[in-house]
C-alpha positions in Angstrom: 211.8 1.3 203.5 212.4 4.8 202.4 216.0 5.1 203.6 217.4 8.5 202.8 214.2 9.7 201.0 212.5 12.7 202.5 208.8 13.2 202.4 209.2 15.9 199.9 211.2 13.7 197.5 208.5 11.0 197.8 205.8 13.5 196.9 207.7 14.6 193.8 207.7 10.9 192.7 204.1 11.6 191.6 205.4 14.1 189.0 205.4 12.4 185.6 209.2 12.7 184.8 209.0 11.7 181.1 206.1 14.0 180.3 207.8 16.8 182.2 211.0 16.6 180.2 209.1 16.3 177.0 207.2 19.5 177.8 210.5 21.3 178.7 212.0 20.3 175.3 208.9 21.3 173.4 209.0 24.9 174.8 212.7 25.3 175.0 212.7 25.7 178.7 216.4 24.9 179.2 217.8 26.5 176.1 221.3 27.9 177.1 220.6 27.1 180.7 223.7 25.9 182.6 222.2 25.8 186.1 218.9 25.8 187.9 216.9 23.5 185.6 213.1 23.6 185.0 212.7 20.6 187.3 214.5 22.4 190.1 212.3 25.4 189.4 209.3 23.2 189.8 210.6 21.7 193.0 211.3 25.1 194.5 207.9 26.5 193.6 206.1 23.3 194.8 208.0 23.6 198.1 206.7 27.2 198.3 203.1 25.9 197.8 203.3 23.0 200.3 205.3 24.9 202.9 203.1 28.0 202.7 205.9 30.5 201.8 204.8 34.1 201.3 207.3 35.3 198.7 210.3 34.4 196.6 212.7 35.8 199.2 210.9 33.9 202.0 211.2 30.7 199.9 214.9 31.1 199.0 215.8 32.0 202.7 214.1 28.8 203.9 215.8 26.7 201.4 219.1 28.3 202.2 219.2 27.0 205.7 218.7 23.4 204.6 222.3 23.0 203.4 223.0 19.4 202.3 219.3 18.4 202.5 218.7 20.4 199.3 220.3 17.5 197.4 217.7 15.1 198.8 215.0 17.4 197.4 216.5 17.0 193.9 218.0 20.5 194.0 221.8 20.5 193.3 222.6 24.0 194.5 221.0 26.6 196.7 218.7 28.7 194.4 219.4 32.4 194.3 216.6 35.0 194.3 217.7 36.2 190.9 217.7 32.8 189.3 214.3 31.9 190.6 212.8 35.2 189.7 214.3 35.1 186.2 213.1 31.5 185.6 209.5 32.4 186.5 209.6 35.5 184.3 211.2 33.9 181.2 210.5 30.2 181.1 207.3 29.4 179.2 204.3 28.9 181.5 203.0 26.3 179.1 205.6 23.8 180.3 203.8 23.6 183.6 200.3 23.9 182.1 200.9 20.7 180.0 202.3 18.8 183.0 199.2 19.9 185.0 197.0 18.4 182.2 198.9 15.1 182.4 198.4 15.0 186.2 194.7 16.0 185.9 194.1 13.1 183.4 195.7 10.7 185.8 193.6 11.9 188.7 190.4 11.7 186.6 191.1 8.0 185.8 191.1 7.2 189.5 187.3 8.1 189.4 186.3 6.3 186.2 184.1 3.8 188.0 182.3 6.4 190.1 178.9 7.9 189.4 177.2 11.1 190.6 173.8 9.4 190.5 172.4 6.1 189.3 170.3 8.0 186.7 173.4 9.6 185.2 175.8 7.7 183.1 177.2 10.5 181.0 179.9 12.9 181.9 178.9 16.0 183.9 180.9 19.2 184.0 180.5 22.5 185.8 181.7 25.8 184.2 182.5 28.9 186.2 185.2 31.5 186.8 186.8 33.2 189.8 188.4 36.6 189.9 191.7 37.3 191.6 192.3 40.9 192.4 195.7 42.5 191.6 197.4 45.8 192.0 197.1 47.6 188.7 200.3 49.6 189.3 202.3 46.3 189.5 200.3 44.1 187.1 199.7 46.6 184.2 198.9 43.8 181.8 195.9 42.6 183.9 193.7 45.6 183.5 190.1 45.1 184.9 188.7 48.5 185.7 190.1 52.0 185.5 192.0 51.7 188.8 191.9 48.0 189.4 193.7 45.0 188.1 192.5 41.4 188.1 192.8 38.0 186.4 190.1 35.4 185.9 190.5 31.7 186.2 187.9 30.2 183.8 187.5 26.6 184.8 185.6 23.6 183.5 185.5 20.9 186.2 184.5 17.3 186.0 181.9 17.0 188.8 182.4 13.4 189.9 186.2 13.8 190.4 186.2 17.5 191.4 189.1 17.9 189.0 189.5 20.8 186.6 189.7 19.6 183.0 190.1 23.0 181.3 191.6 26.2 182.8 191.9 29.5 180.9 193.7 32.4 182.6 192.7 35.8 181.2 192.6 39.4 182.3 189.6 40.4 184.4 187.8 42.1 181.5 187.1 38.9 179.6 183.4 38.0 180.0 182.5 34.5 181.2 180.3 33.6 178.2 183.3 34.1 175.8 184.6 30.7 177.1 181.6 29.0 175.4 183.3 29.9 172.0 186.5 28.1 173.1 185.2 24.9 174.7 185.2 21.7 172.7 181.9 20.2 173.7 181.7 16.5 174.4 178.7 14.8 172.8 176.3 13.4 175.4 177.9 15.3 178.3 176.0 17.7 180.6 177.3 21.2 181.3 176.1 23.1 184.4 176.4 26.9 184.3 175.2 30.0 186.2 173.2 32.7 184.5 176.3 34.6 183.6 176.6 32.2 180.6 173.1 32.9 179.2 173.7 33.6 175.5 171.2 31.8 173.3 173.3 31.8 170.2 176.1 30.1 172.1 173.7 27.7 173.9 172.2 26.6 170.7 175.6 25.2 169.7 175.1 22.6 172.5 172.1 21.3 170.6 174.1 21.2 167.3 177.0 19.3 169.1 174.6 16.8 170.8 175.6 18.1 174.3 173.3 19.2 177.1 173.3 22.3 179.3 171.6 23.1 182.7 171.7 26.9 183.4 169.9 29.4 185.6 167.4 31.5 183.7 167.6 35.3 183.9 164.6 37.1 185.4 163.7 39.0 182.3 163.3 35.9 180.1 160.5 36.3 177.5 158.8 33.1 176.4 155.5 31.3 175.9 154.6 27.8 177.2 154.2 25.1 174.5 153.5 22.2 176.9 153.2 21.6 180.7 154.8 18.5 182.1 153.9 16.8 185.3 155.6 18.5 188.3 156.2 16.7 191.6 155.8 19.2 194.5 157.2 16.7 197.0 160.6 17.0 195.2 160.4 20.8 195.2 159.4 21.0 191.6 156.9 23.9 191.2 156.6 23.7 187.4 158.1 21.8 184.4 157.4 23.4 181.1 158.4 23.2 177.4 158.8 26.7 176.1 159.5 28.8 173.0 161.5 32.0 173.4 160.0 35.4 172.5 161.8 38.3 170.8 163.3 38.5 167.4 166.9 37.8 168.3 166.2 35.2 171.0 164.0 33.2 168.5 166.6 33.6 165.8 169.5 32.5 168.0 167.6 29.6 169.6 164.9 28.5 167.1 163.9 25.3 168.9 162.1 24.5 172.2 163.6 24.7 175.7 162.7 23.1 179.0 162.0 25.5 181.9 161.9 24.1 185.4 160.9 26.1 188.5 162.3 24.6 191.7 161.9 25.5 195.4 165.2 25.1 197.3 164.1 24.2 200.8 167.5 24.7 202.4 168.0 28.3 201.1 164.2 29.1 201.0 164.7 30.3 197.5 163.0 29.8 194.1 165.3 28.8 191.2 164.5 28.6 187.5 166.5 26.4 185.3 166.7 26.1 181.5 167.9 22.9 179.8 167.8 21.2 176.4 167.5 17.8 178.1 164.0 16.5 178.0 164.7 13.0 179.3 166.0 13.4 182.8 163.5 13.9 185.7 163.1 17.5 186.8 164.4 16.6 190.3 167.6 15.3 188.6 168.0 18.6 186.8 167.7 20.4 190.1 170.2 18.0 191.7 172.7 18.6 188.9 172.5 22.4 189.4 173.3 21.9 193.1 176.4 20.0 192.0 177.6 23.2 190.5 178.7 24.3 194.0 181.5 21.8 193.8 183.4 24.2 191.5 182.8 27.0 194.0 184.3 24.8 196.7 187.3 24.1 194.4 187.9 27.8 193.9 187.6 28.4 197.7 189.9 25.5 198.4 192.8 26.6 196.1 192.5 30.2 197.3 192.7 29.2 200.9 195.3 26.4 200.7 197.5 27.2 197.8 199.5 30.4 197.0 197.5 31.9 194.1 196.3 35.2 195.8 199.8 36.4 196.6 202.0 36.3 193.5 205.8 36.0 193.5 206.3 37.8 190.2 204.5 40.6 188.4 204.8 39.5 184.8 202.0 37.6 183.0 204.4 34.6 182.6 205.4 34.5 186.3 201.7 34.7 187.4 200.6 31.9 185.1 203.7 29.8 186.0 202.7 30.1 189.7 199.1 29.2 189.1 199.9 26.2 187.0 202.4 24.8 189.5 199.7 25.3 192.2 197.3 23.2 190.1 200.0 20.6 189.7 200.4 20.4 193.5 196.6 20.1 193.8 196.4 17.2 191.4 199.5 15.5 193.0 197.9 15.7 196.4 194.7 14.3 195.0 196.5 11.4 193.2 198.5 10.7 196.4 195.3 10.6 198.4 193.7 8.0 196.1 196.7 5.8 195.2 197.9 5.5 198.8 194.4 5.0 200.2 194.6 7.9 202.6 191.3 8.5 204.4 192.0 12.2 205.0 190.9 15.3 203.2 193.3 17.2 200.9 193.3 20.0 203.5 194.5 17.7 206.2 197.1 16.1 204.0 198.6 19.5 203.1 198.7 20.5 206.8 200.6 17.3 207.7 203.0 17.7 204.7 203.8 21.3 205.7 205.3 20.0 209.0 207.0 16.9 207.8 208.6 17.7 204.4 212.1 16.7 205.5 211.3 13.7 207.6 212.8 10.4 206.3 210.0 7.9 206.6 207.4 6.3 204.5 205.0 8.9 203.1 202.0 6.5 203.4 202.8 5.3 206.9 203.4 8.9 208.1 200.0 10.1 206.7 198.2 7.1 208.1 199.8 7.4 211.5 198.9 11.1 212.1 195.6 11.7 213.9 194.2 14.7 212.0 191.1 16.7 213.0 188.0 16.2 210.8 186.8 19.7 211.5 187.5 22.0 208.6 184.8 24.6 209.1 185.4 28.3 209.1 188.7 30.0 209.7 189.4 28.1 212.9 190.5 24.9 211.1 193.1 23.1 213.2 195.1 19.9 212.9 195.4 17.6 215.9 198.9 16.2 215.6 198.9 14.6 219.0 196.3 12.7 221.1 
């Protein structure tokens, strides 16, 4: 029984309370704070994410009509617009970033026994970034071009769990390949990247750290073939070659051999050329790995469509990062809930159901299992069938 517990309060039980408080103490989140704690701030911002609120004023207005039910959400008093705005602006965003990392680790453990393919035992990661446009006159710190503002979410995602393991939020001017200088490479792991990350000095570091990469080649690549390997045209492999790079700087930055695979994508009717430092995996597996990179594109698309990260509730850098990290926390919590409760519904369906039932007082698991949700999530006409 969940007598007296709302759906919202049951969702918040997935938040790691001890780690949250430790993070608050570490960054002084409640120094000289008499009311509206960091936990209450998280609850309010999480409510805004799940209930699809459009602004701080919208969020505060909705919470204001709940009256006594706020107490059952874990919020002692009705939050004011000023309190919430000030908290987002001044309380260190790293509080919520660390909590998100705890939740992400917990979500990844739920996939420890899963494999992408029988041939792959090592960890596989996809690295990419997405740009979120901002109004330069309001977000002056996020300069991108002369008259345009933007931020970038640089993300390293574990492919088998579809969970981000590393997220860096920078202004839009920071080039993608700079993230290769920051990443701590895992020996034996495979990293999948698009050609925006082609920098042979940085890619050679993968060899030194005993890690592997799979990356799209640029069209102007200069090289000579050292050895031709057997290519299976049935699998779409046009050629499989061992190459040496040409050019003074390329040879100097990457002094050893590379593997070049040309592949025909039957679905897209397109030729793709991959470079990798892995000489053991079959060429078709390398092509399969690159197709897995689209999971990170789906992740970016999902959070942009289903969480509030395109419309920001504050204009300072701290407020923007706070909102993004709380959105990532909600993403991870929904993912954990889905696995631990054994819910056979997509995260999209779960969020749609929660949006309409946040203040119901029944078992979260029973409620999610009882709702008949539509399986169709294609296009912009996604609908949720609540009734037969």
